[in-house]
CHARMM-style PDB file with segment names, atoms N, HN, CA, C and O in Angstrom:
ATOM      1  N   MET     1       2.809   2.178  -0.526  1.00  0.00      PROA
ATOM      2  CA  MET     1       4.112   2.080  -0.262  1.00  0.00      PROA
ATOM      3  C   MET     1       3.718   0.467   0.596  1.00  0.00      PROA
ATOM      4  O   MET     1       2.774   0.186   1.335  1.00  0.00      PROA
ATOM      5  N   VAL     2       4.699  -0.234   0.192  1.00  0.00      PROA
ATOM      6  HN  VAL     2       5.465  -0.006  -0.408  1.00  0.00      PROA
ATOM      7  CA  VAL     2       4.731  -1.105   0.534  1.00  0.00      PROA
ATOM      8  C   VAL     2       5.721  -1.680   2.167  1.00  0.00      PROA
ATOM      9  O   VAL     2       6.938  -1.734   2.346  1.00  0.00      PROA
ATOM     10  N   LEU     3       4.790  -1.959   2.926  1.00  0.00      PROA
ATOM     11  HN  LEU     3       3.802  -1.915   2.780  1.00  0.00      PROA
ATOM     12  CA  LEU     3       5.623  -2.002   4.391  1.00  0.00      PROA
ATOM     13  C   LEU     3       5.679  -3.167   4.964  1.00  0.00      PROA
ATOM     14  O   LEU     3       4.549  -3.521   5.298  1.00  0.00      PROA
ATOM     15  N   GLY     4       6.701  -4.122   5.298  1.00  0.00      PROA
ATOM     16  HN  GLY     4       7.619  -3.834   5.026  1.00  0.00      PROA
ATOM     17  CA  GLY     4       6.498  -5.555   5.931  1.00  0.00      PROA
ATOM     18  C   GLY     4       5.745  -6.019   5.382  1.00  0.00      PROA
ATOM     19  O   GLY     4       5.817  -6.190   4.165  1.00  0.00      PROA
ATOM     20  N   ASN     5       5.072  -6.265   5.885  1.00  0.00      PROA
ATOM     21  HN  ASN     5       5.014  -6.126   6.874  1.00  0.00      PROA
ATOM     22  CA  ASN     5       3.569  -7.465   5.333  1.00  0.00      PROA
ATOM     23  C   ASN     5       2.428  -6.642   5.124  1.00  0.00      PROA
ATOM     24  O   ASN     5       1.311  -7.122   5.316  1.00  0.00      PROA
ATOM     25  N   GLY     6       2.573  -5.427   4.743  1.00  0.00      PROA
ATOM     26  HN  GLY     6       3.480  -5.038   4.587  1.00  0.00      PROA
ATOM     27  CA  GLY     6       1.179  -4.786   4.485  1.00  0.00      PROA
ATOM     28  C   GLY     6       1.579  -2.968   3.728  1.00  0.00      PROA
ATOM     29  O   GLY     6       2.607  -2.292   3.750  1.00  0.00      PROA
ATOM     30  N   LEU     7       0.337  -2.751   3.193  1.00  0.00      PROA
ATOM     31  HN  LEU     7      -0.499  -3.300   3.175  1.00  0.00      PROA
ATOM     32  CA  LEU     7       0.307  -2.179   2.023  1.00  0.00      PROA
ATOM     33  C   LEU     7       0.260  -0.776   2.785  1.00  0.00      PROA
ATOM     34  O   LEU     7      -0.284  -0.827   3.888  1.00  0.00      PROA
ATOM     35  N   ILE     8       0.712   0.391   2.399  1.00  0.00      PROA
ATOM     36  HN  ILE     8       1.153   0.431   1.502  1.00  0.00      PROA
ATOM     37  CA  ILE     8       0.220   1.818   3.205  1.00  0.00      PROA
ATOM     38  C   ILE     8      -0.592   2.272   2.031  1.00  0.00      PROA
ATOM     39  O   ILE     8      -0.259   1.943   0.892  1.00  0.00      PROA
ATOM     40  N   GLN     9      -1.721   3.070   2.281  1.00  0.00      PROA
ATOM     41  HN  GLN     9      -1.991   3.337   3.206  1.00  0.00      PROA
ATOM     42  CA  GLN     9      -2.613   3.422   1.422  1.00  0.00      PROA
ATOM     43  C   GLN     9      -3.609   4.961   2.318  1.00  0.00      PROA
ATOM     44  O   GLN     9      -3.912   5.026   3.509  1.00  0.00      PROA
ATOM     45  N   ASP    10      -3.792   5.629   1.608  1.00  0.00      PROA
ATOM     46  HN  ASP    10      -3.546   5.577   0.640  1.00  0.00      PROA
ATOM     47  CA  ASP    10      -4.542   6.882   1.865  1.00  0.00      PROA
ATOM     48  C   ASP    10      -6.106   7.123   1.045  1.00  0.00      PROA
ATOM     49  O   ASP    10      -6.315   7.253  -0.161  1.00  0.00      PROA
ATOM     50  N   ILE    11      -6.706   7.125   1.754  1.00  0.00      PROA
ATOM     51  HN  ILE    11      -6.536   7.019   2.733  1.00  0.00      PROA
ATOM     52  CA  ILE    11      -8.306   6.975   1.635  1.00  0.00      PROA
ATOM     53  C   ILE    11      -8.852   8.855   1.918  1.00  0.00      PROA
ATOM     54  O   ILE    11      -8.537   9.750   2.703  1.00  0.00      PROA
ATOM     55  N   HSD    12      -9.460   8.752   1.180  1.00  0.00      PROA
ATOM     56  HN  HSD    12      -9.715   8.025   0.543  1.00  0.00      PROA
ATOM     57  CA  HSD    12     -10.109  10.539   0.699  1.00  0.00      PROA
ATOM     58  C   HSD    12     -11.781  10.067   0.984  1.00  0.00      PROA
ATOM     59  O   HSD    12     -12.558   9.274   0.450  1.00  0.00      PROA
ATOM     60  N   LEU    13     -11.838  10.942   2.029  1.00  0.00      PROA
ATOM     61  HN  LEU    13     -11.207  11.585   2.462  1.00  0.00      PROA
ATOM     62  CA  LEU    13     -13.419  11.021   2.887  1.00  0.00      PROA
ATOM     63  C   LEU    13     -14.071  12.256   2.842  1.00  0.00      PROA
ATOM     64  O   LEU    13     -13.433  13.244   3.205  1.00  0.00      PROA
ATOM     65  N   THR    14     -15.553  12.418   2.355  1.00  0.00      PROA
ATOM     66  HN  THR    14     -16.071  11.615   2.061  1.00  0.00      PROA
ATOM     67  CA  THR    14     -16.348  13.374   2.446  1.00  0.00      PROA
ATOM     68  C   THR    14     -16.122  13.607   3.675  1.00  0.00      PROA
ATOM     69  O   THR    14     -15.715  14.738   3.938  1.00  0.00      PROA
ATOM     70  N   LYS    15     -16.289  12.726   4.691  1.00  0.00      PROA
ATOM     71  HN  LYS    15     -16.619  11.807   4.477  1.00  0.00      PROA
ATOM     72  CA  LYS    15     -16.533  13.623   6.514  1.00  0.00      PROA
ATOM     73  C   LYS    15     -14.879  12.276   6.860  1.00  0.00      PROA
ATOM     74  O   LYS    15     -14.221  11.451   6.225  1.00  0.00      PROA
ATOM     75  N   ILE    16     -14.941  12.791   8.082  1.00  0.00      PROA
ATOM     76  HN  ILE    16     -15.475  13.461   8.597  1.00  0.00      PROA
ATOM     77  CA  ILE    16     -14.138  12.085   8.744  1.00  0.00      PROA
ATOM     78  C   ILE    16     -15.283  11.686  10.222  1.00  0.00      PROA
ATOM     79  O   ILE    16     -15.990  12.512  10.798  1.00  0.00      PROA
ATOM     80  N   PRO    17     -15.175  10.290  10.534  1.00  0.00      PROA
ATOM     81  CA  PRO    17     -16.133   9.959  11.285  1.00  0.00      PROA
ATOM     82  C   PRO    17     -15.220  10.802  12.983  1.00  0.00      PROA
ATOM     83  O   PRO    17     -14.005  10.999  12.988  1.00  0.00      PROA
ATOM     84  N   THR    18     -15.772  11.019  13.731  1.00  0.00      PROA
ATOM     85  HN  THR    18     -16.759  10.859  13.727  1.00  0.00      PROA
ATOM     86  CA  THR    18     -14.987  11.702  15.131  1.00  0.00      PROA
ATOM     87  C   THR    18     -14.526  10.437  16.117  1.00  0.00      PROA
ATOM     88  O   THR    18     -14.117  10.520  17.275  1.00  0.00      PROA
ATOM     89  N   ASN    19     -14.671   9.532  15.504  1.00  0.00      PROA
ATOM     90  HN  ASN    19     -15.003   9.465  14.563  1.00  0.00      PROA
ATOM     91  CA  ASN    19     -14.550   8.165  16.458  1.00  0.00      PROA
ATOM     92  C   ASN    19     -13.399   7.330  15.554  1.00  0.00      PROA
ATOM     93  O   ASN    19     -13.071   6.169  15.797  1.00  0.00      PROA
ATOM     94  N   VAL    20     -12.948   8.008  14.656  1.00  0.00      PROA
ATOM     95  HN  VAL    20     -13.215   8.952  14.459  1.00  0.00      PROA
ATOM     96  CA  VAL    20     -11.519   7.348  14.110  1.00  0.00      PROA
ATOM     97  C   VAL    20     -10.544   8.077  14.436  1.00  0.00      PROA
ATOM     98  O   VAL    20     -10.423   9.215  13.983  1.00  0.00      PROA
ATOM     99  N   ALA    21      -9.713   7.554  15.254  1.00  0.00      PROA
ATOM    100  HN  ALA    21      -9.811   6.629  15.622  1.00  0.00      PROA
ATOM    101  CA  ALA    21      -8.303   7.936  15.811  1.00  0.00      PROA
ATOM    102  C   ALA    21      -6.933   7.242  15.263  1.00  0.00      PROA
ATOM    103  O   ALA    21      -7.240   6.238  14.621  1.00  0.00      PROA
ATOM    104  N   ILE    22      -5.942   7.384  15.291  1.00  0.00      PROA
ATOM    105  HN  ILE    22      -5.693   8.200  15.813  1.00  0.00      PROA
ATOM    106  CA  ILE    22      -4.370   7.030  15.179  1.00  0.00      PROA
ATOM    107  C   ILE    22      -4.135   6.030  16.294  1.00  0.00      PROA
ATOM    108  O   ILE    22      -4.169   5.945  17.521  1.00  0.00      PROA
ATOM    109  N   GLY    23      -3.850   5.241  15.086  1.00  0.00      PROA
ATOM    110  HN  GLY    23      -3.822   5.311  14.089  1.00  0.00      PROA
ATOM    111  CA  GLY    23      -3.708   3.843  16.315  1.00  0.00      PROA
ATOM    112  C   GLY    23      -5.176   2.517  16.340  1.00  0.00      PROA
ATOM    113  O   GLY    23      -5.185   1.320  16.628  1.00  0.00      PROA
ATOM    114  N   GLY    24      -6.141   3.372  15.938  1.00  0.00      PROA
ATOM    115  HN  GLY    24      -6.134   4.344  15.704  1.00  0.00      PROA
ATOM    116  CA  GLY    24      -7.123   2.331  15.747  1.00  0.00      PROA
ATOM    117  C   GLY    24      -7.526   1.892  14.618  1.00  0.00      PROA
ATOM    118  O   GLY    24      -6.890   2.189  13.607  1.00  0.00      PROA
ATOM    119  N   SER    25      -8.631   1.117  14.547  1.00  0.00      PROA
ATOM    120  HN  SER    25      -9.148   0.875  15.369  1.00  0.00      PROA
ATOM    121  CA  SER    25      -8.930   0.196  13.659  1.00  0.00      PROA
ATOM    122  C   SER    25     -10.508   0.625  12.767  1.00  0.00      PROA
ATOM    123  O   SER    25     -11.530   1.040  13.315  1.00  0.00      PROA
ATOM    124  N   ILE    26     -10.340   0.414  11.493  1.00  0.00      PROA
ATOM    125  HN  ILE    26      -9.510   0.078  11.049  1.00  0.00      PROA
ATOM    126  CA  ILE    26     -11.581   0.541  10.697  1.00  0.00      PROA
ATOM    127  C   ILE    26     -11.915  -0.430  10.427  1.00  0.00      PROA
ATOM    128  O   ILE    26     -11.178  -1.385  10.671  1.00  0.00      PROA
ATOM    129  N   ARG    27     -13.313  -0.652   9.731  1.00  0.00      PROA
ATOM    130  HN  ARG    27     -13.912   0.124   9.533  1.00  0.00      PROA
ATOM    131  CA  ARG    27     -13.807  -1.835   8.839  1.00  0.00      PROA
ATOM    132  C   ARG    27     -14.137  -1.271   7.140  1.00  0.00      PROA
ATOM    133  O   ARG    27     -15.059  -0.568   6.728  1.00  0.00      PROA
ATOM    134  N   ILE    28     -13.410  -1.667   6.675  1.00  0.00      PROA
ATOM    135  HN  ILE    28     -12.661  -2.238   7.009  1.00  0.00      PROA
ATOM    136  CA  ILE    28     -13.232  -1.105   5.193  1.00  0.00      PROA
ATOM    137  C   ILE    28     -14.519  -2.264   3.792  1.00  0.00      PROA
ATOM    138  O   ILE    28     -13.957  -2.963   2.948  1.00  0.00      PROA
ATOM    139  N   GLY    29     -15.719  -2.224   3.840  1.00  0.00      PROA
ATOM    140  HN  GLY    29     -16.176  -1.657   4.525  1.00  0.00      PROA
ATOM    141  CA  GLY    29     -16.218  -3.127   2.990  1.00  0.00      PROA
ATOM    142  C   GLY    29     -16.822  -2.636   1.469  1.00  0.00      PROA
ATOM    143  O   GLY    29     -16.533  -1.501   1.091  1.00  0.00      PROA
ATOM    144  N   SER    30     -17.560  -3.404   0.710  1.00  0.00      PROA
ATOM    145  HN  SER    30     -17.794  -4.327   1.017  1.00  0.00      PROA
ATOM    146  CA  SER    30     -18.163  -2.436  -0.621  1.00  0.00      PROA
ATOM    147  C   SER    30     -19.653  -2.313  -0.418  1.00  0.00      PROA
ATOM    148  O   SER    30     -20.038  -3.394   0.027  1.00  0.00      PROA
ATOM    149  N   GLY    31     -20.300  -1.773  -0.502  1.00  0.00      PROA
ATOM    150  HN  GLY    31     -19.988  -0.895  -0.864  1.00  0.00      PROA
ATOM    151  CA  GLY    31     -21.291  -1.525   0.128  1.00  0.00      PROA
ATOM    152  C   GLY    31     -21.925  -2.419   1.168  1.00  0.00      PROA
ATOM    153  O   GLY    31     -21.358  -2.256   2.249  1.00  0.00      PROA
ATOM    154  N   ASN    32     -22.946  -3.347   1.225  1.00  0.00      PROA
ATOM    155  HN  ASN    32     -23.407  -3.479   0.347  1.00  0.00      PROA
ATOM    156  CA  ASN    32     -23.853  -3.727   1.950  1.00  0.00      PROA
ATOM    157  C   ASN    32     -23.268  -5.576   2.087  1.00  0.00      PROA
ATOM    158  O   ASN    32     -24.168  -6.369   1.811  1.00  0.00      PROA
ATOM    159  N   VAL    33     -21.922  -6.212   2.466  1.00  0.00      PROA
ATOM    160  HN  VAL    33     -21.190  -5.568   2.690  1.00  0.00      PROA
ATOM    161  CA  VAL    33     -21.518  -7.044   1.920  1.00  0.00      PROA
ATOM    162  C   VAL    33     -21.245  -7.851   3.069  1.00  0.00      PROA
ATOM    163  O   VAL    33     -20.778  -7.073   3.901  1.00  0.00      PROA
ATOM    164  N   THR    34     -21.300  -9.183   3.627  1.00  0.00      PROA
ATOM    165  HN  THR    34     -21.680  -9.815   2.952  1.00  0.00      PROA
ATOM    166  CA  THR    34     -20.227  -9.655   5.062  1.00  0.00      PROA
ATOM    167  C   THR    34     -18.784  -9.476   4.531  1.00  0.00      PROA
ATOM    168  O   THR    34     -18.064  -9.890   5.440  1.00  0.00      PROA
ATOM    169  N   ASP    35     -17.968  -9.035   3.441  1.00  0.00      PROA
ATOM    170  HN  ASP    35     -18.552  -8.699   2.703  1.00  0.00      PROA
ATOM    171  CA  ASP    35     -16.693  -9.376   2.817  1.00  0.00      PROA
ATOM    172  C   ASP    35     -16.339  -8.025   3.347  1.00  0.00      PROA
ATOM    173  O   ASP    35     -16.491  -7.062   2.596  1.00  0.00      PROA
ATOM    174  N   VAL    36     -15.774  -7.806   4.850  1.00  0.00      PROA
ATOM    175  HN  VAL    36     -15.651  -8.588   5.460  1.00  0.00      PROA
ATOM    176  CA  VAL    36     -14.718  -6.242   5.068  1.00  0.00      PROA
ATOM    177  C   VAL    36     -13.541  -6.954   5.660  1.00  0.00      PROA
ATOM    178  O   VAL    36     -13.266  -7.964   6.308  1.00  0.00      PROA
ATOM    179  N   GLU    37     -12.968  -5.869   5.084  1.00  0.00      PROA
ATOM    180  HN  GLU    37     -13.192  -5.048   4.558  1.00  0.00      PROA
ATOM    181  CA  GLU    37     -11.426  -5.407   5.694  1.00  0.00      PROA
ATOM    182  C   GLU    37     -11.032  -5.234   6.875  1.00  0.00      PROA
ATOM    183  O   GLU    37     -12.015  -5.217   7.617  1.00  0.00      PROA
ATOM    184  N   THR    38      -9.927  -5.074   7.519  1.00  0.00      PROA
ATOM    185  HN  THR    38      -9.129  -5.088   6.916  1.00  0.00      PROA
ATOM    186  CA  THR    38     -10.137  -4.392   8.880  1.00  0.00      PROA
ATOM    187  C   THR    38      -8.462  -3.663   9.048  1.00  0.00      PROA
ATOM    188  O   THR    38      -7.363  -4.215   9.014  1.00  0.00      PROA
ATOM    189  N   VAL    39      -8.737  -2.607   9.185  1.00  0.00      PROA
ATOM    190  HN  VAL    39      -9.630  -2.158   9.213  1.00  0.00      PROA
ATOM    191  CA  VAL    39      -7.122  -1.941   8.473  1.00  0.00      PROA
ATOM    192  C   VAL    39      -6.797  -1.002   9.912  1.00  0.00      PROA
ATOM    193  O   VAL    39      -7.611  -0.616  10.751  1.00  0.00      PROA
ATOM    194  N   LYS    40      -5.360  -0.797   9.865  1.00  0.00      PROA
ATOM    195  HN  LYS    40      -4.699  -1.110   9.183  1.00  0.00      PROA
ATOM    196  CA  LYS    40      -4.884  -0.042  10.932  1.00  0.00      PROA
ATOM    197  C   LYS    40      -4.462   1.499   9.946  1.00  0.00      PROA
ATOM    198  O   LYS    40      -3.833   1.770   8.924  1.00  0.00      PROA
ATOM    199  N   VAL    41      -5.649   2.574  11.525  1.00  0.00      PROA
ATOM    200  HN  VAL    41      -6.160   2.354  12.356  1.00  0.00      PROA
ATOM    201  CA  VAL    41      -5.296   4.245  10.805  1.00  0.00      PROA
ATOM    202  C   VAL    41      -3.895   4.418  11.531  1.00  0.00      PROA
ATOM    203  O   VAL    41      -3.503   4.076  12.647  1.00  0.00      PROA
ATOM    204  N   LEU    42      -3.366   4.997  10.607  1.00  0.00      PROA
ATOM    205  HN  LEU    42      -3.684   5.275   9.701  1.00  0.00      PROA
ATOM    206  CA  LEU    42      -1.481   5.327  11.126  1.00  0.00      PROA
ATOM    207  C   LEU    42      -1.470   6.974  11.139  1.00  0.00      PROA
ATOM    208  O   LEU    42      -0.592   7.548  11.784  1.00  0.00      PROA
ATOM    209  N   GLU    43      -2.327   7.621  10.514  1.00  0.00      PROA
ATOM    210  HN  GLU    43      -3.041   7.155   9.990  1.00  0.00      PROA
ATOM    211  CA  GLU    43      -2.370   9.016  10.558  1.00  0.00      PROA
ATOM    212  C   GLU    43      -3.524   9.802   9.526  1.00  0.00      PROA
ATOM    213  O   GLU    43      -3.666   9.501   8.341  1.00  0.00      PROA
ATOM    214  N   ILE    44      -4.374  10.955  10.298  1.00  0.00      PROA
ATOM    215  HN  ILE    44      -4.259  11.200  11.260  1.00  0.00      PROA
ATOM    216  CA  ILE    44      -5.115  11.472   9.868  1.00  0.00      PROA
ATOM    217  C   ILE    44      -5.392  12.844   9.622  1.00  0.00      PROA
ATOM    218  O   ILE    44      -5.373  13.662  10.541  1.00  0.00      PROA
ATOM    219  N   PHE    45      -5.648  13.153   8.452  1.00  0.00      PROA
ATOM    220  HN  PHE    45      -5.663  12.488   7.705  1.00  0.00      PROA
ATOM    221  CA  PHE    45      -4.989  14.515   7.457  1.00  0.00      PROA
ATOM    222  C   PHE    45      -6.705  15.657   7.995  1.00  0.00      PROA
ATOM    223  O   PHE    45      -7.374  15.958   7.006  1.00  0.00      PROA
ATOM    224  N   GLY    46      -7.075  15.995   8.882  1.00  0.00      PROA
ATOM    225  HN  GLY    46      -6.532  15.750   9.685  1.00  0.00      PROA
ATOM    226  CA  GLY    46      -8.499  16.579   9.060  1.00  0.00      PROA
ATOM    227  C   GLY    46      -8.859  17.330   7.947  1.00  0.00      PROA
ATOM    228  O   GLY    46      -9.932  17.120   7.382  1.00  0.00      PROA
ATOM    229  N   GLN    47      -7.792  18.494   7.433  1.00  0.00      PROA
ATOM    230  HN  GLN    47      -6.921  18.664   7.893  1.00  0.00      PROA
ATOM    231  CA  GLN    47      -8.313  19.620   7.074  1.00  0.00      PROA
ATOM    232  C   GLN    47      -8.565  18.680   5.497  1.00  0.00      PROA
ATOM    233  O   GLN    47      -9.466  19.059   4.748  1.00  0.00      PROA
ATOM    234  N   GLU    48      -8.024  17.924   5.255  1.00  0.00      PROA
ATOM    235  HN  GLU    48      -7.293  17.616   5.864  1.00  0.00      PROA
ATOM    236  CA  GLU    48      -7.950  17.476   4.048  1.00  0.00      PROA
ATOM    237  C   GLU    48      -9.223  15.779   3.724  1.00  0.00      PROA
ATOM    238  O   GLU    48      -9.756  15.083   2.859  1.00  0.00      PROA
ATOM    239  N   LYS    49      -9.079  15.949   4.936  1.00  0.00      PROA
ATOM    240  HN  LYS    49      -8.646  16.514   5.639  1.00  0.00      PROA
ATOM    241  CA  LYS    49     -10.351  14.515   5.242  1.00  0.00      PROA
ATOM    242  C   LYS    49      -9.462  13.271   4.515  1.00  0.00      PROA
ATOM    243  O   LYS    49     -10.135  12.431   3.918  1.00  0.00      PROA
ATOM    244  N   ILE    50      -8.138  13.118   4.528  1.00  0.00      PROA
ATOM    245  HN  ILE    50      -7.592  13.800   5.014  1.00  0.00      PROA
ATOM    246  CA  ILE    50      -7.530  11.748   4.336  1.00  0.00      PROA
ATOM    247  C   ILE    50      -6.934  10.867   5.754  1.00  0.00      PROA
ATOM    248  O   ILE    50      -6.324  11.401   6.680  1.00  0.00      PROA
ATOM    249  N   ILE    51      -7.194   9.762   5.680  1.00  0.00      PROA
ATOM    250  HN  ILE    51      -7.690   9.329   4.928  1.00  0.00      PROA
ATOM    251  CA  ILE    51      -6.919   9.095   6.454  1.00  0.00      PROA
ATOM    252  C   ILE    51      -5.657   7.810   5.919  1.00  0.00      PROA
ATOM    253  O   ILE    51      -6.074   6.796   5.360  1.00  0.00      PROA
ATOM    254  N   ARG    52      -4.038   8.015   6.182  1.00  0.00      PROA
ATOM    255  HN  ARG    52      -3.700   8.839   6.637  1.00  0.00      PROA
ATOM    256  CA  ARG    52      -3.873   6.719   5.934  1.00  0.00      PROA
ATOM    257  C   ARG    52      -3.774   5.640   6.826  1.00  0.00      PROA
ATOM    258  O   ARG    52      -3.648   5.737   8.047  1.00  0.00      PROA
ATOM    259  N   ILE    53      -3.831   4.691   6.220  1.00  0.00      PROA
ATOM    260  HN  ILE    53      -3.932   4.612   5.228  1.00  0.00      PROA
ATOM    261  CA  ILE    53      -4.299   2.902   6.817  1.00  0.00      PROA
ATOM    262  C   ILE    53      -2.809   2.336   6.181  1.00  0.00      PROA
ATOM    263  O   ILE    53      -1.989   2.745   5.360  1.00  0.00      PROA
ATOM    264  N   LEU    54      -2.983   1.052   7.137  1.00  0.00      PROA
ATOM    265  HN  LEU    54      -3.650   0.719   7.805  1.00  0.00      PROA
ATOM    266  CA  LEU    54      -2.011   0.307   7.039  1.00  0.00      PROA
ATOM    267  C   LEU    54      -2.809  -1.863   6.738  1.00  0.00      PROA
ATOM    268  O   LEU    54      -2.925  -2.811   7.515  1.00  0.00      PROA
ATOM    269  N   ARG    55      -3.162  -1.655   5.084  1.00  0.00      PROA
ATOM    270  HN  ARG    55      -3.068  -0.886   4.453  1.00  0.00      PROA
ATOM    271  CA  ARG    55      -3.698  -2.679   4.614  1.00  0.00      PROA
ATOM    272  C   ARG    55      -2.740  -4.207   4.633  1.00  0.00      PROA
ATOM    273  O   ARG    55      -1.520  -4.229   4.465  1.00  0.00      PROA
ATOM    274  N   HSD    56      -3.452  -5.215   4.832  1.00  0.00      PROA
ATOM    275  HN  HSD    56      -4.443  -5.197   4.968  1.00  0.00      PROA
ATOM    276  CA  HSD    56      -3.062  -6.444   4.517  1.00  0.00      PROA
ATOM    277  C   HSD    56      -2.869  -6.786   2.775  1.00  0.00      PROA
ATOM    278  O   HSD    56      -3.664  -6.756   1.836  1.00  0.00      PROA
ATOM    279  N   THR    57      -1.446  -7.106   2.880  1.00  0.00      PROA
ATOM    280  HN  THR    57      -0.800  -7.130   3.643  1.00  0.00      PROA
ATOM    281  CA  THR    57      -1.426  -7.394   1.432  1.00  0.00      PROA
ATOM    282  C   THR    57      -2.093  -8.462   0.713  1.00  0.00      PROA
ATOM    283  O   THR    57      -2.599  -9.268   1.493  1.00  0.00      PROA
ATOM    284  N   GLY    58      -2.269  -8.745  -0.535  1.00  0.00      PROA
ATOM    285  HN  GLY    58      -1.858  -8.090  -1.169  1.00  0.00      PROA
ATOM    286  CA  GLY    58      -2.931  -9.435  -0.601  1.00  0.00      PROA
ATOM    287  C   GLY    58      -4.716  -9.377  -1.129  1.00  0.00      PROA
ATOM    288  O   GLY    58      -5.430 -10.228  -1.659  1.00  0.00      PROA
ATOM    289  N   ILE    59      -4.987  -7.869  -0.663  1.00  0.00      PROA
ATOM    290  HN  ILE    59      -4.407  -7.178  -0.232  1.00  0.00      PROA
ATOM    291  CA  ILE    59      -6.288  -7.226  -1.039  1.00  0.00      PROA
ATOM    292  C   ILE    59      -6.667  -6.655  -2.035  1.00  0.00      PROA
ATOM    293  O   ILE    59      -6.050  -5.626  -2.310  1.00  0.00      PROA
ATOM    294  N   ALA    60      -7.976  -7.136  -3.102  1.00  0.00      PROA
ATOM    295  HN  ALA    60      -8.478  -7.972  -2.879  1.00  0.00      PROA
ATOM    296  CA  ALA    60      -8.124  -6.870  -4.535  1.00  0.00      PROA
ATOM    297  C   ALA    60      -8.918  -6.059  -4.652  1.00  0.00      PROA
ATOM    298  O   ALA    60      -8.977  -5.536  -5.765  1.00  0.00      PROA
ATOM    299  N   HSD    61      -9.828  -5.608  -3.643  1.00  0.00      PROA
ATOM    300  HN  HSD    61      -9.780  -6.033  -2.739  1.00  0.00      PROA
ATOM    301  CA  HSD    61     -11.230  -5.048  -3.510  1.00  0.00      PROA
ATOM    302  C   HSD    61     -10.962  -3.347  -3.975  1.00  0.00      PROA
ATOM    303  O   HSD    61      -9.807  -2.998  -4.218  1.00  0.00      PROA
ATOM    304  N   THR    62     -11.807  -2.603  -4.049  1.00  0.00      PROA
ATOM    305  HN  THR    62     -12.746  -2.886  -3.851  1.00  0.00      PROA
ATOM    306  CA  THR    62     -11.634  -1.273  -4.421  1.00  0.00      PROA
ATOM    307  C   THR    62     -12.087  -0.575  -2.816  1.00  0.00      PROA
ATOM    308  O   THR    62     -13.085  -0.940  -2.195  1.00  0.00      PROA
ATOM    309  N   LEU    63     -11.366   0.213  -2.463  1.00  0.00      PROA
ATOM    310  HN  LEU    63     -10.555   0.509  -2.968  1.00  0.00      PROA
ATOM    311  CA  LEU    63     -11.991   0.638  -0.632  1.00  0.00      PROA
ATOM    312  C   LEU    63     -12.890   1.389  -0.709  1.00  0.00      PROA
ATOM    313  O   LEU    63     -12.818   2.138  -1.683  1.00  0.00      PROA
ATOM    314  N   TRP    64     -14.310   1.599   0.353  1.00  0.00      PROA
ATOM    315  HN  TRP    64     -14.369   0.990   1.144  1.00  0.00      PROA
ATOM    316  CA  TRP    64     -15.179   1.828   0.564  1.00  0.00      PROA
ATOM    317  C   TRP    64     -15.008   2.186   1.861  1.00  0.00      PROA
ATOM    318  O   TRP    64     -14.573   1.294   2.590  1.00  0.00      PROA
ATOM    319  N   VAL    65     -15.234   3.265   2.363  1.00  0.00      PROA
ATOM    320  HN  VAL    65     -15.587   3.990   1.771  1.00  0.00      PROA
ATOM    321  CA  VAL    65     -15.495   3.409   4.065  1.00  0.00      PROA
ATOM    322  C   VAL    65     -17.524   3.678   4.037  1.00  0.00      PROA
ATOM    323  O   VAL    65     -18.322   4.425   3.470  1.00  0.00      PROA
ATOM    324  N   LYS    66     -17.551   2.861   4.748  1.00  0.00      PROA
ATOM    325  HN  LYS    66     -16.903   2.254   5.208  1.00  0.00      PROA
ATOM    326  CA  LYS    66     -19.046   3.545   5.107  1.00  0.00      PROA
ATOM    327  C   LYS    66     -18.760   4.112   6.444  1.00  0.00      PROA
ATOM    328  O   LYS    66     -18.219   3.513   7.374  1.00  0.00      PROA
ATOM    329  N   CYS    67     -19.330   5.754   6.433  1.00  0.00      PROA
ATOM    330  HN  CYS    67     -19.769   6.240   5.678  1.00  0.00      PROA
ATOM    331  CA  CYS    67     -19.347   6.186   7.654  1.00  0.00      PROA
ATOM    332  C   CYS    67     -21.098   6.449   7.962  1.00  0.00      PROA
ATOM    333  OT1 CYS    67     -21.476   6.868   9.056  1.00  0.00      PROA
TER     334      CYS     67
END
């Protein structure tokens, strides 16, 4: 879903870190690279292990969260 200047997406994780909170931000990268993206956490679905995030448009790489 596109919202204003961003894109809302759900990330499926194997484990949600305890320091992730709604309204906070997380960094997303691909492996051990310096090109990371910072996104805002909109919602957390604990049982399903899903984080709903707001991404800036124009980001093209595959999502990977290093926990």
